[in-house]
N, CA, C and O atoms as a Maestro MAE file, in Angstrom:
{
 s_m_m2io_version
 :::
 2.0.0
}

f_m_ct {
 s_m_title
 :::
 protein
 m_atom[336] {
  # First column is atom index #
  i_m_mmod_type
  r_m_x_coord
  r_m_y_coord
  r_m_z_coord
  i_m_residue_number
  s_m_chain_name
  s_m_pdb_residue_name
  s_m_pdb_atom_name
  i_m_atomic_number
  :::
  1 25 93.392 119.717 36.753 1 A "MET " " N  " 7
  2 3 94.506 120.663 37.013 1 A "MET " " CA " 6
  3 2 95.332 120.098 38.158 1 A "MET " " C  " 6
  4 15 94.799 119.521 39.106 1 A "MET " " O  " 8
  5 25 96.599 120.269 38.054 2 A "SER " " N  " 7
  6 3 97.464 119.732 39.099 2 A "SER " " CA " 6
  7 2 97.295 120.498 40.392 2 A "SER " " C  " 6
  8 15 96.917 121.670 40.404 2 A "SER " " O  " 8
  9 25 97.585 119.806 41.481 3 A "GLU " " N  " 7
  10 3 97.505 120.445 42.808 3 A "GLU " " CA " 6
  11 2 98.453 121.643 42.884 3 A "GLU " " C  " 6
  12 15 98.148 122.656 43.514 3 A "GLU " " O  " 8
  13 25 99.606 121.505 42.231 4 A "HIS " " N  " 7
  14 3 100.599 122.597 42.222 4 A "HIS " " CA " 6
  15 2 100.027 123.821 41.510 4 A "HIS " " C  " 6
  16 15 100.261 124.951 41.940 4 A "HIS " " O  " 8
  17 25 99.282 123.610 40.428 5 A "ALA " " N  " 7
  18 3 98.702 124.748 39.684 5 A "ALA " " CA " 6
  19 2 97.602 125.408 40.513 5 A "ALA " " C  " 6
  20 15 97.484 126.633 40.525 5 A "ALA " " O  " 8
  21 25 96.800 124.605 41.203 6 A "ILE " " N  " 7
  22 3 95.737 125.153 42.043 6 A "ILE " " CA " 6
  23 2 96.339 125.993 43.176 6 A "ILE " " C  " 6
  24 15 95.886 127.109 43.431 6 A "ILE " " O  " 8
  25 25 97.355 125.459 43.850 7 A "GLU " " N  " 7
  26 3 97.999 126.188 44.935 7 A "GLU " " CA " 6
  27 2 98.606 127.477 44.431 7 A "GLU " " C  " 6
  28 15 98.482 128.516 45.078 7 A "GLU " " O  " 8
  29 25 99.264 127.424 43.282 8 A "PHE " " N  " 7
  30 3 99.840 128.626 42.699 8 A "PHE " " CA " 6
  31 2 98.789 129.688 42.465 8 A "PHE " " C  " 6
  32 15 98.954 130.836 42.877 8 A "PHE " " O  " 8
  33 25 97.706 129.308 41.805 9 A "LEU " " N  " 7
  34 3 96.674 130.281 41.445 9 A "LEU " " CA " 6
  35 2 96.006 130.862 42.696 9 A "LEU " " C  " 6
  36 15 95.788 132.072 42.755 9 A "LEU " " O  " 8
  37 25 95.682 130.053 43.678 10 A "GLN " " N  " 7
  38 3 95.074 130.574 44.911 10 A "GLN " " CA " 6
  39 2 96.017 131.528 45.636 10 A "GLN " " C  " 6
  40 15 95.588 132.579 46.113 10 A "GLN " " O  " 8
  41 25 97.255 131.185 45.720 11 A "GLY " " N  " 7
  42 3 98.225 132.066 46.382 11 A "GLY " " CA " 6
  43 2 98.451 133.358 45.635 11 A "GLY " " C  " 6
  44 15 98.528 134.429 46.237 11 A "GLY " " O  " 8
  45 25 98.556 133.259 44.336 12 A "TRP " " N  " 7
  46 3 98.786 134.450 43.500 12 A "TRP " " CA " 6
  47 2 97.587 135.385 43.589 12 A "TRP " " C  " 6
  48 15 97.763 136.592 43.754 12 A "TRP " " O  " 8
  49 25 96.376 134.854 43.484 13 A "ILE " " N  " 7
  50 3 95.203 135.720 43.560 13 A "ILE " " CA " 6
  51 2 95.121 136.374 44.949 13 A "ILE " " C  " 6
  52 15 94.811 137.561 45.058 13 A "ILE " " O  " 8
  53 25 95.394 135.613 45.992 14 A "GLY " " N  " 7
  54 3 95.324 136.179 47.364 14 A "GLY " " CA " 6
  55 2 96.364 137.299 47.548 14 A "GLY " " C  " 6
  56 15 96.141 138.240 48.310 14 A "GLY " " O  " 8
  57 25 97.462 137.190 46.868 15 A "GLU " " N  " 7
  58 3 98.520 138.182 47.030 15 A "GLU " " CA " 6
  59 2 98.278 139.424 46.145 15 A "GLU " " C  " 6
  60 15 98.558 140.551 46.555 15 A "GLU " " O  " 8
  61 25 97.773 139.207 44.972 16 A "LYS " " N  " 7
  62 3 97.713 140.295 43.976 16 A "LYS " " CA " 6
  63 2 96.364 140.952 43.760 16 A "LYS " " C  " 6
  64 15 96.289 142.102 43.327 16 A "LYS " " O  " 8
  65 25 95.307 140.230 44.058 17 A "VAL " " N  " 7
  66 3 93.971 140.769 43.735 17 A "VAL " " CA " 6
  67 2 93.348 141.421 44.949 17 A "VAL " " C  " 6
  68 15 92.951 140.765 45.911 17 A "VAL " " O  " 8
  69 25 93.278 142.735 44.868 18 A "HIS " " N  " 7
  70 3 92.757 143.531 45.961 18 A "HIS " " CA " 6
  71 2 91.738 144.541 45.422 18 A "HIS " " C  " 6
  72 15 91.652 144.763 44.215 18 A "HIS " " O  " 8
  73 25 90.987 145.132 46.309 19 A "CYS " " N  " 7
  74 3 89.983 146.104 45.926 19 A "CYS " " CA " 6
  75 2 90.601 147.263 45.150 19 A "CYS " " C  " 6
  76 15 91.640 147.813 45.515 19 A "CYS " " O  " 8
  77 25 89.928 147.598 44.089 20 A "GLN " " N  " 7
  78 3 90.361 148.752 43.265 20 A "GLN " " CA " 6
  79 2 89.517 149.951 43.650 20 A "GLN " " C  " 6
  80 15 88.339 149.799 43.976 20 A "GLN " " O  " 8
  81 25 90.102 151.147 43.619 21 A "PRO " " N  " 7
  82 3 89.376 152.334 44.037 21 A "PRO " " CA " 6
  83 2 88.226 152.656 43.095 21 A "PRO " " C  " 6
  84 15 87.291 153.352 43.490 21 A "PRO " " O  " 8
  85 25 88.272 152.170 41.869 22 A "SER " " N  " 7
  86 3 87.222 152.494 40.904 22 A "SER " " CA " 6
  87 2 86.767 151.237 40.196 22 A "SER " " C  " 6
  88 15 87.577 150.475 39.669 22 A "SER " " O  " 8
  89 25 85.466 151.030 40.190 23 A "LEU " " N  " 7
  90 3 84.936 149.860 39.481 23 A "LEU " " CA " 6
  91 2 85.174 149.999 38.006 23 A "LEU " " C  " 6
  92 15 85.204 148.987 37.305 23 A "LEU " " O  " 8
  93 25 85.349 151.222 37.484 24 A "ASP " " N  " 7
  94 3 85.579 151.436 36.059 24 A "ASP " " CA " 6
  95 2 86.912 150.827 35.639 24 A "ASP " " C  " 6
  96 15 87.078 150.491 34.466 24 A "ASP " " O  " 8
  97 25 87.839 150.676 36.529 25 A "ARG " " N  " 7
  98 3 89.175 150.205 36.178 25 A "ARG " " CA " 6
  99 2 89.322 148.678 36.314 25 A "ARG " " C  " 6
  100 15 90.385 148.135 36.012 25 A "ARG " " O  " 8
  101 25 88.291 148.002 36.753 26 A "ILE " " N  " 7
  102 3 88.415 146.565 37.026 26 A "ILE " " CA " 6
  103 2 88.841 145.792 35.796 26 A "ILE " " C  " 6
  104 15 89.758 144.976 35.887 26 A "ILE " " O  " 8
  105 25 88.210 146.014 34.637 27 A "GLU " " N  " 7
  106 3 88.552 145.253 33.457 27 A "GLU " " CA " 6
  107 2 90.020 145.513 33.031 27 A "GLU " " C  " 6
  108 15 90.733 144.586 32.647 27 A "GLU " " O  " 8
  109 25 90.451 146.771 33.105 28 A "GLU " " N  " 7
  110 3 91.823 147.104 32.773 28 A "GLU " " CA " 6
  111 2 92.800 146.417 33.710 28 A "GLU " " C  " 6
  112 15 93.801 145.844 33.279 28 A "GLU " " O  " 8
  113 25 92.489 146.485 35.019 29 A "GLN " " N  " 7
  114 3 93.343 145.846 36.010 29 A "GLN " " CA " 6
  115 2 93.328 144.326 35.855 29 A "GLN " " C  " 6
  116 15 94.360 143.676 36.017 29 A "GLN " " O  " 8
  117 25 92.168 143.761 35.543 30 A "ALA " " N  " 7
  118 3 92.096 142.301 35.360 30 A "ALA " " CA " 6
  119 2 92.945 141.854 34.199 30 A "ALA " " C  " 6
  120 15 93.595 140.811 34.272 30 A "ALA " " O  " 8
  121 25 92.955 142.619 33.132 31 A "GLU " " N  " 7
  122 3 93.772 142.286 31.977 31 A "GLU " " CA " 6
  123 2 95.250 142.281 32.340 31 A "GLU " " C  " 6
  124 15 95.986 141.354 32.001 31 A "GLU " " O  " 8
  125 25 95.674 143.343 33.042 32 A "THR " " N  " 7
  126 3 97.087 143.456 33.449 32 A "THR " " CA " 6
  127 2 97.461 142.291 34.395 32 A "THR " " C  " 6
  128 15 98.510 141.673 34.212 32 A "THR " " O  " 8
  129 25 96.627 141.991 35.389 33 A "LEU " " N  " 7
  130 3 96.905 140.952 36.318 33 A "LEU " " CA " 6
  131 2 96.906 139.580 35.663 33 A "LEU " " C  " 6
  132 15 97.692 138.712 36.042 33 A "LEU " " O  " 8
  133 25 96.016 139.372 34.665 34 A "ALA " " N  " 7
  134 3 95.971 138.085 33.966 34 A "ALA " " CA " 6
  135 2 97.315 137.837 33.261 34 A "ALA " " C  " 6
  136 15 97.865 136.737 33.318 34 A "ALA " " O  " 8
  137 25 97.825 138.869 32.605 35 A "ARG " " N  " 7
  138 3 99.135 138.752 31.930 35 A "ARG " " CA " 6
  139 2 100.217 138.441 32.929 35 A "ARG " " C  " 6
  140 15 101.048 137.563 32.699 35 A "ARG " " O  " 8
  141 25 100.216 139.159 34.044 36 A "GLU " " N  " 7
  142 3 101.207 138.932 35.093 36 A "GLU " " CA " 6
  143 2 101.121 137.531 35.662 36 A "GLU " " C  " 6
  144 15 102.144 136.882 35.883 36 A "GLU " " O  " 8
  145 25 99.890 137.055 35.903 37 A "CYS " " N  " 7
  146 3 99.685 135.719 36.432 37 A "CYS " " CA " 6
  147 2 100.204 134.660 35.462 37 A "CYS " " C  " 6
  148 15 100.854 133.700 35.875 37 A "CYS " " O  " 8
  149 25 99.915 134.835 34.167 38 A "ALA " " N  " 7
  150 3 100.378 133.870 33.162 38 A "ALA " " CA " 6
  151 2 101.935 133.836 33.118 38 A "ALA " " C  " 6
  152 15 102.543 132.775 32.977 38 A "ALA " " O  " 8
  153 25 102.535 135.003 33.241 39 A "ALA " " N  " 7
  154 3 103.984 135.052 33.235 39 A "ALA " " CA " 6
  155 2 104.593 134.402 34.463 39 A "ALA " " C  " 6
  156 15 105.570 133.663 34.343 39 A "ALA " " O  " 8
  157 25 104.047 134.654 35.628 40 A "LYS " " N  " 7
  158 3 104.519 134.072 36.868 40 A "LYS " " CA " 6
  159 2 104.286 132.548 36.873 40 A "LYS " " C  " 6
  160 15 105.144 131.804 37.347 40 A "LYS " " O  " 8
  161 25 103.160 132.085 36.361 41 A "ALA " " N  " 7
  162 3 102.895 130.671 36.228 41 A "ALA " " CA " 6
  163 2 103.935 129.998 35.389 41 A "ALA " " C  " 6
  164 15 104.441 128.932 35.741 41 A "ALA " " O  " 8
  165 25 104.265 130.633 34.248 42 A "ALA " " N  " 7
  166 3 105.274 130.058 33.337 42 A "ALA " " CA " 6
  167 2 106.640 130.002 34.057 42 A "ALA " " C  " 6
  168 15 107.372 129.022 33.920 42 A "ALA " " O  " 8
  169 25 106.971 131.044 34.813 43 A "GLU " " N  " 7
  170 3 108.222 131.031 35.587 43 A "GLU " " CA " 6
  171 2 108.283 129.889 36.574 43 A "GLU " " C  " 6
  172 15 109.340 129.312 36.834 43 A "GLU " " O  " 8
  173 25 107.084 129.570 37.132 44 A "ALA " " N  " 7
  174 3 106.991 128.497 38.135 44 A "ALA " " CA " 6
  175 2 106.867 127.123 37.469 44 A "ALA " " C  " 6
  176 15 106.768 126.107 38.157 44 A "ALA " " O  " 8
  177 25 106.872 127.090 36.123 45 A "GLY " " N  " 7
  178 3 106.781 125.812 35.380 45 A "GLY " " CA " 6
  179 2 105.364 125.285 35.289 45 A "GLY " " C  " 6
  180 15 105.154 124.091 35.075 45 A "GLY " " O  " 8
  181 25 104.374 126.182 35.450 46 A "ILE " " N  " 7
  182 3 102.974 125.782 35.365 46 A "ILE " " CA " 6
  183 2 102.396 126.273 34.054 46 A "ILE " " C  " 6
  184 15 102.280 127.483 33.859 46 A "ILE " " O  " 8
  185 25 102.030 125.381 33.146 47 A "PRO " " N  " 7
  186 3 101.430 125.809 31.885 47 A "PRO " " CA " 6
  187 2 100.115 126.544 32.127 47 A "PRO " " C  " 6
  188 15 99.320 126.132 32.971 47 A "PRO " " O  " 8
  189 25 99.889 127.599 31.411 48 A "LEU " " N  " 7
  190 3 98.655 128.351 31.495 48 A "LEU " " CA " 6
  191 2 97.488 127.458 31.195 48 A "LEU " " C  " 6
  192 15 96.410 127.644 31.759 48 A "LEU " " O  " 8
  193 25 97.666 126.498 30.329 49 A "GLU " " N  " 7
  194 3 96.601 125.579 29.971 49 A "GLU " " CA " 6
  195 2 96.100 124.776 31.188 49 A "GLU " " C  " 6
  196 15 94.912 124.473 31.292 49 A "GLU " " O  " 8
  197 25 97.034 124.435 32.115 50 A "ASP " " N  " 7
  198 3 96.635 123.731 33.318 50 A "ASP " " CA " 6
  199 2 95.687 124.582 34.162 50 A "ASP " " C  " 6
  200 15 94.720 124.070 34.727 50 A "ASP " " O  " 8
  201 25 95.964 125.854 34.242 51 A "ILE " " N  " 7
  202 3 95.109 126.741 35.015 51 A "ILE " " CA " 6
  203 2 93.786 126.952 34.312 51 A "ILE " " C  " 6
  204 15 92.728 126.880 34.937 51 A "ILE " " O  " 8
  205 25 93.836 127.211 33.025 52 A "GLN " " N  " 7
  206 3 92.600 127.481 32.268 52 A "GLN " " CA " 6
  207 2 91.695 126.246 32.196 52 A "GLN " " C  " 6
  208 15 90.475 126.377 32.094 52 A "GLN " " O  " 8
  209 25 92.276 125.080 32.248 53 A "GLU " " N  " 7
  210 3 91.491 123.843 32.255 53 A "GLU " " CA " 6
  211 2 90.540 123.792 33.448 53 A "GLU " " C  " 6
  212 15 89.423 123.284 33.356 53 A "GLU " " O  " 8
  213 25 91.021 124.338 34.577 54 A "GLU " " N  " 7
  214 3 90.203 124.298 35.782 54 A "GLU " " CA " 6
  215 2 89.300 125.540 35.930 54 A "GLU " " C  " 6
  216 15 88.141 125.407 36.324 54 A "GLU " " O  " 8
  217 25 89.808 126.725 35.623 55 A "VAL " " N  " 7
  218 3 89.028 127.945 35.898 55 A "VAL " " CA " 6
  219 2 88.538 128.686 34.688 55 A "VAL " " C  " 6
  220 15 87.811 129.670 34.820 55 A "VAL " " O  " 8
  221 25 88.916 128.241 33.512 56 A "GLY " " N  " 7
  222 3 88.529 128.958 32.314 56 A "GLY " " CA " 6
  223 2 89.431 130.175 32.113 56 A "GLY " " C  " 6
  224 15 90.633 130.115 32.370 56 A "GLY " " O  " 8
  225 25 88.854 131.250 31.664 57 A "ASP " " N  " 7
  226 3 89.591 132.458 31.370 57 A "ASP " " CA " 6
  227 2 90.031 133.129 32.675 57 A "ASP " " C  " 6
  228 15 89.204 133.558 33.480 57 A "ASP " " O  " 8
  229 25 91.374 133.211 32.866 58 A "ILE " " N  " 7
  230 3 91.845 133.775 34.117 58 A "ILE " " CA " 6
  231 2 91.540 135.254 34.243 58 A "ILE " " C  " 6
  232 15 91.399 135.753 35.360 58 A "ILE " " O  " 8
  233 25 91.433 135.980 33.119 59 A "GLN " " N  " 7
  234 3 91.068 137.373 33.204 59 A "GLN " " CA " 6
  235 2 89.675 137.542 33.752 59 A "GLN " " C  " 6
  236 15 89.440 138.438 34.562 59 A "GLN " " O  " 8
  237 25 88.735 136.699 33.330 60 A "GLU " " N  " 7
  238 3 87.372 136.772 33.868 60 A "GLU " " CA " 6
  239 2 87.356 136.417 35.363 60 A "GLU " " C  " 6
  240 15 86.640 137.044 36.144 60 A "GLU " " O  " 8
  241 25 88.135 135.426 35.747 61 A "LEU " " N  " 7
  242 3 88.212 135.032 37.136 61 A "LEU " " CA " 6
  243 2 88.738 136.198 37.997 61 A "LEU " " C  " 6
  244 15 88.177 136.510 39.047 61 A "LEU " " O  " 8
  245 25 89.801 136.818 37.537 62 A "ILE " " N  " 7
  246 3 90.428 137.898 38.248 62 A "ILE " " CA " 6
  247 2 89.470 139.110 38.339 62 A "ILE " " C  " 6
  248 15 89.367 139.745 39.389 62 A "ILE " " O  " 8
  249 25 88.768 139.423 37.219 63 A "ALA " " N  " 7
  250 3 87.763 140.493 37.236 63 A "ALA " " CA " 6
  251 2 86.679 140.224 38.263 63 A "ALA " " C  " 6
  252 15 86.236 141.131 38.967 63 A "ALA " " O  " 8
  253 25 86.252 138.955 38.343 64 A "SER " " N  " 7
  254 3 85.238 138.580 39.295 64 A "SER " " CA " 6
  255 2 85.725 138.765 40.727 64 A "SER " " C  " 6
  256 15 84.983 139.242 41.584 64 A "SER " " O  " 8
  257 25 86.968 138.388 40.980 65 A "LYS " " N  " 7
  258 3 87.543 138.531 42.333 65 A "LYS " " CA " 6
  259 2 87.708 140.032 42.679 65 A "LYS " " C  " 6
  260 15 87.487 140.429 43.823 65 A "LYS " " O  " 8
  261 25 88.093 140.852 41.697 66 A "LEU " " N  " 7
  262 3 88.204 142.298 41.924 66 A "LEU " " CA " 6
  263 2 86.842 142.914 42.259 66 A "LEU " " C  " 6
  264 15 86.734 143.761 43.147 66 A "LEU " " O  " 8
  265 25 85.804 142.476 41.535 67 A "GLU " " N  " 7
  266 3 84.435 142.966 41.781 67 A "GLU " " CA " 6
  267 2 83.990 142.578 43.192 67 A "GLU " " C  " 6
  268 15 83.417 143.390 43.918 67 A "GLU " " O  " 8
  269 25 84.265 141.309 43.575 68 A "GLU " " N  " 7
  270 3 83.899 140.848 44.934 68 A "GLU " " CA " 6
  271 2 84.614 141.691 45.997 68 A "GLU " " C  " 6
  272 15 84.014 142.087 46.997 68 A "GLU " " O  " 8
  273 25 85.895 141.957 45.766 69 A "ALA " " N  " 7
  274 3 86.628 142.764 46.749 69 A "ALA " " CA " 6
  275 2 86.112 144.183 46.827 69 A "ALA " " C  " 6
  276 15 86.065 144.768 47.909 69 A "ALA " " O  " 8
  277 25 85.722 144.751 45.683 70 A "ALA " " N  " 7
  278 3 85.174 146.113 45.678 70 A "ALA " " CA " 6
  279 2 83.836 146.129 46.391 70 A "ALA " " C  " 6
  280 15 83.568 147.053 47.159 70 A "ALA " " O  " 8
  281 25 82.987 145.135 46.161 71 A "GLU " " N  " 7
  282 3 81.693 145.073 46.822 71 A "GLU " " CA " 6
  283 2 81.862 144.904 48.334 71 A "GLU " " C  " 6
  284 15 81.148 145.530 49.117 71 A "GLU " " O  " 8
  285 25 82.790 144.074 48.730 72 A "ALA " " N  " 7
  286 3 83.014 143.835 50.151 72 A "ALA " " CA " 6
  287 2 83.506 145.112 50.827 72 A "ALA " " C  " 6
  288 15 83.105 145.442 51.944 72 A "ALA " " O  " 8
  289 25 84.407 145.837 50.103 73 A "ASP " " N  " 7
  290 3 84.920 147.090 50.625 73 A "ASP " " CA " 6
  291 2 83.796 148.115 50.759 73 A "ASP " " C  " 6
  292 15 83.723 148.829 51.760 73 A "ASP " " O  " 8
  293 25 82.932 148.190 49.770 74 A "GLN " " N  " 7
  294 3 81.815 149.094 49.830 74 A "GLN " " CA " 6
  295 2 80.849 148.730 50.966 74 A "GLN " " C  " 6
  296 15 80.358 149.608 51.677 74 A "GLN " " O  " 8
  297 25 80.586 147.444 51.126 75 A "ASP " " N  " 7
  298 3 79.741 146.998 52.223 75 A "ASP " " CA " 6
  299 2 80.328 147.370 53.556 75 A "ASP " " C  " 6
  300 15 79.614 147.796 54.464 75 A "ASP " " O  " 8
  301 25 81.636 147.209 53.680 76 A "GLU " " N  " 7
  302 3 82.332 147.530 54.942 76 A "GLU " " CA " 6
  303 2 82.226 149.043 55.212 76 A "GLU " " C  " 6
  304 15 81.996 149.456 56.349 76 A "GLU " " O  " 8
  305 25 82.393 149.858 54.169 77 A "LYS " " N  " 7
  306 3 82.310 151.308 54.330 77 A "LYS " " CA " 6
  307 2 80.902 151.701 54.746 77 A "LYS " " C  " 6
  308 15 80.710 152.565 55.602 77 A "LYS " " O  " 8
  309 25 79.918 151.054 54.128 78 A "ASN " " N  " 7
  310 3 78.517 151.368 54.481 78 A "ASN " " CA " 6
  311 2 78.189 150.957 55.910 78 A "ASN " " C  " 6
  312 15 77.431 151.651 56.589 78 A "ASN " " O  " 8
  313 25 78.744 149.845 56.380 79 A "SER " " N  " 7
  314 3 78.461 149.386 57.749 79 A "SER " " CA " 6
  315 2 79.162 150.270 58.780 79 A "SER " " C  " 6
  316 15 78.748 150.316 59.938 79 A "SER " " O  " 8
  317 25 80.207 150.963 58.375 80 A "ASP " " N  " 7
  318 3 80.895 151.869 59.315 80 A "ASP " " CA " 6
  319 2 80.185 153.182 59.497 80 A "ASP " " C  " 6
  320 15 80.463 153.908 60.452 80 A "ASP " " O  " 8
  321 25 79.269 153.509 58.600 81 A "LYS " " N  " 7
  322 3 78.538 154.775 58.709 81 A "LYS " " CA " 6
  323 2 77.523 154.666 59.842 81 A "LYS " " C  " 6
  324 15 76.887 153.627 60.018 81 A "LYS " " O  " 8
  325 25 77.375 155.761 60.619 82 A "PRO " " N  " 7
  326 3 76.373 155.697 61.691 82 A "PRO " " CA " 6
  327 2 74.956 155.708 61.098 82 A "PRO " " C  " 6
  328 15 74.698 156.297 60.048 82 A "PRO " " O  " 8
  329 25 74.086 155.055 61.791 83 A "ALA " " N  " 7
  330 3 72.684 154.995 61.340 83 A "ALA " " CA " 6
  331 2 72.045 156.357 61.433 83 A "ALA " " C  " 6
  332 15 72.257 157.091 62.398 83 A "ALA " " O  " 8
  333 25 71.257 156.697 60.423 84 A "GLU " " N  " 7
  334 3 70.613 158.022 60.437 84 A "GLU " " CA " 6
  335 2 69.228 157.945 60.950 84 A "GLU " " C  " 6
  336 15 68.542 158.964 61.029 84 A "GLU " " O  " 8
  :::
 }
 m_bond[335] {
  # First column is bond index #
  i_m_from
  i_m_to
  i_m_order
  :::
  1 1 2 1
  2 2 3 1
  3 3 4 2
  4 3 5 1
  5 5 6 1
  6 6 7 1
  7 7 8 2
  8 7 9 1
  9 9 10 1
  10 10 11 1
  11 11 12 2
  12 11 13 1
  13 13 14 1
  14 14 15 1
  15 15 16 2
  16 15 17 1
  17 17 18 1
  18 18 19 1
  19 19 20 2
  20 19 21 1
  21 21 22 1
  22 22 23 1
  23 23 24 2
  24 23 25 1
  25 25 26 1
  26 26 27 1
  27 27 28 2
  28 27 29 1
  29 29 30 1
  30 30 31 1
  31 31 32 2
  32 31 33 1
  33 33 34 1
  34 34 35 1
  35 35 36 2
  36 35 37 1
  37 37 38 1
  38 38 39 1
  39 39 40 2
  40 39 41 1
  41 41 42 1
  42 42 43 1
  43 43 44 2
  44 43 45 1
  45 45 46 1
  46 46 47 1
  47 47 48 2
  48 47 49 1
  49 49 50 1
  50 50 51 1
  51 51 52 2
  52 51 53 1
  53 53 54 1
  54 54 55 1
  55 55 56 2
  56 55 57 1
  57 57 58 1
  58 58 59 1
  59 59 60 2
  60 59 61 1
  61 61 62 1
  62 62 63 1
  63 63 64 2
  64 63 65 1
  65 65 66 1
  66 66 67 1
  67 67 68 2
  68 67 69 1
  69 69 70 1
  70 70 71 1
  71 71 72 2
  72 71 73 1
  73 73 74 1
  74 74 75 1
  75 75 76 2
  76 75 77 1
  77 77 78 1
  78 78 79 1
  79 79 80 2
  80 79 81 1
  81 81 82 1
  82 82 83 1
  83 83 84 2
  84 83 85 1
  85 85 86 1
  86 86 87 1
  87 87 88 2
  88 87 89 1
  89 89 90 1
  90 90 91 1
  91 91 92 2
  92 91 93 1
  93 93 94 1
  94 94 95 1
  95 95 96 2
  96 95 97 1
  97 97 98 1
  98 98 99 1
  99 99 100 2
  100 99 101 1
  101 101 102 1
  102 102 103 1
  103 103 104 2
  104 103 105 1
  105 105 106 1
  106 106 107 1
  107 107 108 2
  108 107 109 1
  109 109 110 1
  110 110 111 1
  111 111 112 2
  112 111 113 1
  113 113 114 1
  114 114 115 1
  115 115 116 2
  116 115 117 1
  117 117 118 1
  118 118 119 1
  119 119 120 2
  120 119 121 1
  121 121 122 1
  122 122 123 1
  123 123 124 2
  124 123 125 1
  125 125 126 1
  126 126 127 1
  127 127 128 2
  128 127 129 1
  129 129 130 1
  130 130 131 1
  131 131 132 2
  132 131 133 1
  133 133 134 1
  134 134 135 1
  135 135 136 2
  136 135 137 1
  137 137 138 1
  138 138 139 1
  139 139 140 2
  140 139 141 1
  141 141 142 1
  142 142 143 1
  143 143 144 2
  144 143 145 1
  145 145 146 1
  146 146 147 1
  147 147 148 2
  148 147 149 1
  149 149 150 1
  150 150 151 1
  151 151 152 2
  152 151 153 1
  153 153 154 1
  154 154 155 1
  155 155 156 2
  156 155 157 1
  157 157 158 1
  158 158 159 1
  159 159 160 2
  160 159 161 1
  161 161 162 1
  162 162 163 1
  163 163 164 2
  164 163 165 1
  165 165 166 1
  166 166 167 1
  167 167 168 2
  168 167 169 1
  169 169 170 1
  170 170 171 1
  171 171 172 2
  172 171 173 1
  173 173 174 1
  174 174 175 1
  175 175 176 2
  176 175 177 1
  177 177 178 1
  178 178 179 1
  179 179 180 2
  180 179 181 1
  181 181 182 1
  182 182 183 1
  183 183 184 2
  184 183 185 1
  185 185 186 1
  186 186 187 1
  187 187 188 2
  188 187 189 1
  189 189 190 1
  190 190 191 1
  191 191 192 2
  192 191 193 1
  193 193 194 1
  194 194 195 1
  195 195 196 2
  196 195 197 1
  197 197 198 1
  198 198 199 1
  199 199 200 2
  200 199 201 1
  201 201 202 1
  202 202 203 1
  203 203 204 2
  204 203 205 1
  205 205 206 1
  206 206 207 1
  207 207 208 2
  208 207 209 1
  209 209 210 1
  210 210 211 1
  211 211 212 2
  212 211 213 1
  213 213 214 1
  214 214 215 1
  215 215 216 2
  216 215 217 1
  217 217 218 1
  218 218 219 1
  219 219 220 2
  220 219 221 1
  221 221 222 1
  222 222 223 1
  223 223 224 2
  224 223 225 1
  225 225 226 1
  226 226 227 1
  227 227 228 2
  228 227 229 1
  229 229 230 1
  230 230 231 1
  231 231 232 2
  232 231 233 1
  233 233 234 1
  234 234 235 1
  235 235 236 2
  236 235 237 1
  237 237 238 1
  238 238 239 1
  239 239 240 2
  240 239 241 1
  241 241 242 1
  242 242 243 1
  243 243 244 2
  244 243 245 1
  245 245 246 1
  246 246 247 1
  247 247 248 2
  248 247 249 1
  249 249 250 1
  250 250 251 1
  251 251 252 2
  252 251 253 1
  253 253 254 1
  254 254 255 1
  255 255 256 2
  256 255 257 1
  257 257 258 1
  258 258 259 1
  259 259 260 2
  260 259 261 1
  261 261 262 1
  262 262 263 1
  263 263 264 2
  264 263 265 1
  265 265 266 1
  266 266 267 1
  267 267 268 2
  268 267 269 1
  269 269 270 1
  270 270 271 1
  271 271 272 2
  272 271 273 1
  273 273 274 1
  274 274 275 1
  275 275 276 2
  276 275 277 1
  277 277 278 1
  278 278 279 1
  279 279 280 2
  280 279 281 1
  281 281 282 1
  282 282 283 1
  283 283 284 2
  284 283 285 1
  285 285 286 1
  286 286 287 1
  287 287 288 2
  288 287 289 1
  289 289 290 1
  290 290 291 1
  291 291 292 2
  292 291 293 1
  293 293 294 1
  294 294 295 1
  295 295 296 2
  296 295 297 1
  297 297 298 1
  298 298 299 1
  299 299 300 2
  300 299 301 1
  301 301 302 1
  302 302 303 1
  303 303 304 2
  304 303 305 1
  305 305 306 1
  306 306 307 1
  307 307 308 2
  308 307 309 1
  309 309 310 1
  310 310 311 1
  311 311 312 2
  312 311 313 1
  313 313 314 1
  314 314 315 1
  315 315 316 2
  316 315 317 1
  317 317 318 1
  318 318 319 1
  319 319 320 2
  320 319 321 1
  321 321 322 1
  322 322 323 1
  323 323 324 2
  324 323 325 1
  325 325 326 1
  326 326 327 1
  327 327 328 2
  328 327 329 1
  329 329 330 1
  330 330 331 1
  331 331 332 2
  332 331 333 1
  333 333 334 1
  334 334 335 1
  335 335 336 2
  :::
 }
}
């Protein structure tokens, strides 16, 4: 994958992929974000194939990142609670 495609994907994920309030919505949100990512990549002149060559299915990658963000958010909330 080209360096330009890697930089695009990392920047886009950092900007768009954030913790979702409900784990139930992650797959739905990942699908929406994957379509948006593919469209923005095309606008930037980056073929989706270049991205998929490196990371595979971008929807799965985005879902994974959303899950990680949700888990980190939950861990942070749990650590903020006073010990009982």
